[in-house]
N, C-alpha and C positions, 0 to 999 in steps of 0.2 A: 732652243739651246743645241748647240753642236759641240760634243766632246771629242778632242783629238788626243790620242795616246802618243808621247814623244818619248823616245828612249835612245839609248846608244852605249857602247863601252866606255868605262872610264878612261878619260883622255881623248875621246872621239871628237868632241866639239859641240856637244848637246847643250851646253850652256849658252854658247854663242846663239845657236838656232832659237831657243827658249827665250833669249832676250830680244832676239828680232821679232818673234812673235808678239811679245809684250808691246814693243814699241809700236807695231802694227795695230794694235788695239785689242789683242787677246788677253784673256784673264788666266794668267799662269799660276797652276796650282803645282808647287815645286816639292816632288817628293823628298829631295835631300833637306830642303829647309823644314819641312814637316817632321822629317826623322830626327832632326836636331832638336826642334821644339818639344817632342814627345818624351825626350830623355834628359830634358833639363834637370837642375836639382829641385827636390821638391815633388818630382812628377812620380807616378804609379811605375812609367816606364823604367826609370833609373833604378827605382827600387828593386824591380823585378831582374834588371841586369846584374846589379850587386849580388842578388841571391842565388843567380845562375852562375856567375863567374868569378865572384869574390871581390873583396875590397881594393884589390890591386888594380882595378879598372878604374879607380877614382883618383883625381888630382888631390893635392894638399887641399884645396879650397871645397871640395865636395863635388866638383863638376866631373864629368865624363872625360877619362883619359881615351881619347879615340884610337891613338895609335896603339895603346897597350891593349885595349878591346880587340882591334884588327889583328895584332899579333897572335891573340890567343884563339879567336874564333875562325879567321880566314883559311888557315892551313888545314883546319879539320872539318870534314863535312858534316860530322854529327854536331859539333859546336855551331858551326855556322847555321845549321837547321834550327838550333836552339834561339840564336840571336834572332833570326828571322820570324820565328814564331812567336817572340815576344813583341818586337817591333812592327811587324806588319800589320797586324790587326790593329794597333793604336795609330798607326798613320792612315789606315784606311776609314777608320772613325773620323778623325781629323779633316780627312779629305772630304767626306761625304758633308760635313759640316760646311766647309767653304764653298761647295758646289751648290749647296741648297741656298746659300745667300746671294748667289749670282742673278743678274737678272735674265728673263726668258730668252732674250735674243742674244746672248752672249756666246762667245766662242770660248770654251774652255780648254786650255791646253794643260794637259796632265803630264808634267814632267816628271817620269818614273824610272830611275835608273835600273831596277830589277823588273820591268814589265815583262819581259820574256820569262824570266826565270819563276815569276809568280803566277804565270799563266793568266793574266789580265788582257792580252791583245784582243780576244774576241768581244770584249765588253765594249769596244770603241768603234763607231762608224769609219774612222781613219786611223791608221797606225803610221807614224814617221819614225824611221830610224836613221840615225846619223852614225857613219862608219868611218874608220880610218885604219890604215893596215897596223898591226901589232906593233912593228918597230918604231913607227911614227908616234903611237900612243906611249910607249915606254919613253921615248925621249921627251915627249912633253911632260909626262909624271915627274921624270928626274929634273927637268929643266925649270918648271914652271911650280911644282907642288912639293919639292923637296924629297921624293921618295928615292930610296935606293933602288937599283936595278932589279934586286931580287924581290924586294917589296911590290915593285910595279908590275913584274910578270907574275906574281902571286895572286895579286887582286885581279888582273885580267884573266888568268886561268880559272879563278874562281867563279867568273860570270858566264853567260851563255856563249856558245860558240857563234862563229860568222852564220853557219848554216841554220842554226836555230833562229837568229836575228831575222835573215833573209825569209824564212818560211812564214813570218807574220808581218811583215813589211809591205804595207800598201805603197808607201813611198821611201825610197832608199837614196839618202843624201850622201854622196861620198865626198868627205872632207880631205881631199888631197892637195887642193891648192890653198891660196892664201884665207885669212880671216875674211877679208873683204868679198873674196869669190863666194864664200859660204853664205855670208850675210845677203848677198844678192841672190843666190839661188833660192834662200829661204823666202826671201821677199816675193820672188816671183812664184813660189808655191802658194803663199798666202792669198796674193791677190789674184791668181789664175785659178786656183782650185779650192782652197780651203774657204776664203770668203764667199765666192758663188755658191759652194755647197751650203753654206750657213744661210744664205739668203734664199735658196730654193726651199731649203727645209722649212725657214720661217713663213714663206709665201705658200708652202704646200703644193710647190711645182716641181715634179719630176723631171729628169732629163729624158729627152726623147731619144728612143733606141735607133741607132743607124740602121740603114736597110740596105746599103750596098755592101756586098761581100768584100773582104780583104783577104791577103795570103795568111794561111795557118799560123798562129802564134803559139810557140811551145809553152809560153807563160800562162796561157789561158787555164791550164789544168791548176796552176799554183794559185792563181788569182781566185779561181772558183772554191778552192779549199778553204781559203781565209774566208771567203762569204759564206760558205757553207758552215764554218765553225762559227761565226758571227751570228747566223740565223738560230743555230742549234742552241747557242748560249741564251739568246734573246727569247726564244719561245719555250725552251726547256721541255718539261714533261708533257706539255700539251700537244707536241707533235708526234707523229708516229715514225716518221723518216725525214731526211732532207736529202737531195739529190741534185748533182750538176747535171742538166739534161740538155737536148737540143744539139744544134751543129757545133758549137764550141766545145763540147764535149767529146767530140770524135776526132782522135788523132789524125792528122794530115789534112783535114777538111777545110776548105776556104769557107768562110762564113761571114756574115755581118758581126762587127766587134762588139757584141753585147752578151754578156753571162746569163744563160737562164739557169734559174734554180727552182725545183720543185719542192715545196713544203707539204706533205702529206699530213692531213689532220683526219679525226673523226667524222666531223660535220662542218657545215658551212658556218655554223654558229660559233664554233671555235675559231674558225678562220677570222670572222668578224671580231671576236675578242682579243684578236692578236695585234689589231691596228695600231695601237698605241706601243706595243713593244716593238714592232717593225719601225714606226717613226723615230723611236729612241735610237735605232742604229741606221737610220739614214733612208728608209725605205718608205714612199709614199703611196697611197691608193691610186689607181686608175678606174675611171668610170666602166670602161669595157673591159670585162675579165677574159676575153676570147682572143687568143694570138692567131697569126697566120697559120701555122701549123695545125692548131686545133681547129680552125675554121675550115681548112681545106679537109681534115679528116671528118669533121660532121657532114660536109657535102657529099663527101664520097658515102657515108653510112646512110645518108638519106636516099641516096639512089638505089640502094639495094637491101635496105632494112628500114621500112616505114614504121616498125614496132617500138624502134629505139626511143627511149624516154628522153626527150631534149633536156628535162630537169636534171638529168644525170651528167651533163655536160656543163653544168653551171660551175663556176670557179670564183675565186678572187685574184686579182692582178695588181700587185704593187711594183713600183719602179724606184731606182735609185735617184736620189737628189743630188748624187756626186758626180760632176761634170767630167772627172777622171775616170770614172768606171760605170759606163752605162749597163744596167742590170735590171732584168724582170724576174720578180719574184712571184711563182704561181701557187697559190694555196689551193689544192685540189682535196677531194674527200677519198680516203682509202677505198679500194675497189671499184670506183665510178670509171668509166670508160676512159674519160680524159686523162686520169691519173694513171691507169694502166698503159695508155696510148704512148704517153710521155716518156716512160720507161722502156717500153718496147721499141719505139721509133729510134732513141739513142743506141741501143744495143744492137738493132738491126743494122744501123748505118756502121756502127763500130765492126759487126761481122762481115759487111758486105761494102768494103771501100769502093767509092765510085759509083754507088748503086744509083740508077735513075729514080728520083723521087716522085715522079709523077705516079698518081694511083698508090701513093705510098700506104696508106691505110691498110688496103687490100692486101698488098704484097706482104707488108711486115707481118700482119696475121698468118698469112700463109706460111712465111719462114716460121713463125712462132710455133705453128701447129707441127711443121716438119721437123723441128729441132727440139721440141719439148720445152720450149722456153717458158720460164716463169719469172714474175718480177721479183 
């Protein structure tokens, strides 16, 4: 099963993308639909809202008067937090029920309007954000949903900022053209990335990491930050630290377009226990846990230190099933030489732009001794 997080500001066009994914075969779990369901007449959710905001949020027939609730809650941060505190847990419970009933090979598209605000982005192997400029969204809300301009701007202001959405977006769908254009780009995303991702995950086939260097990409750091957050969330208290390491972590350095992340654990037994958690967020195990940098380091060590315990270079290597973002996840034990060297190598390159990386293990440790470097 592959879970996709889909979000976007009100009026951005998220519903169009959600409907397109459903047409392509995705199982859409719509946060808006669930949010309405959990506050229908007779539900615990509606009773709690009335207790918090009063009878004036009800229509004569006892149903929720949504505009009245919005007028009370959205302009006030504290009241909006109260509203979210009532509705969000109920929505999460119902969402979990729907996901549990889906087949194991399903692609679940979780359409969550407040994905960013609720800090849920790291739960998903892939997050898709649909965006349109504020003025475009205001006009859509006025023309198609009957909002006043003030109400439209108040609702937009109450949601996440563009910067906050960009920070969590693995895919940014700009909705500046026609609806047909957005539908076509959503289909391309589905068939070129999402569906292959799901198939790779189901087959247990990670994406091969590219070997040829490409020019430095300033977005590597942001992409890595999302991956680090995803791994920290998936692994929780069982990890010591999670770090972006290797050439893509070095500003200005050309490198193969693969993000390397090191997950530090207390033992290889814990690393093995994390396999299911890593699979749930899109990372599959590889048979050989030694990468090229680590292999070169071990060869160098063997030349001048025959007492080095080879067992202390063991690790577990996982790779992403997402064809759009090749990633290596190295699980290494805290304090072992491979774990220390991954951190050192990255910091040494950052401190020495353009350094010759031949004999890197020896030279990096000489630099560490000279500078007092510590991991």
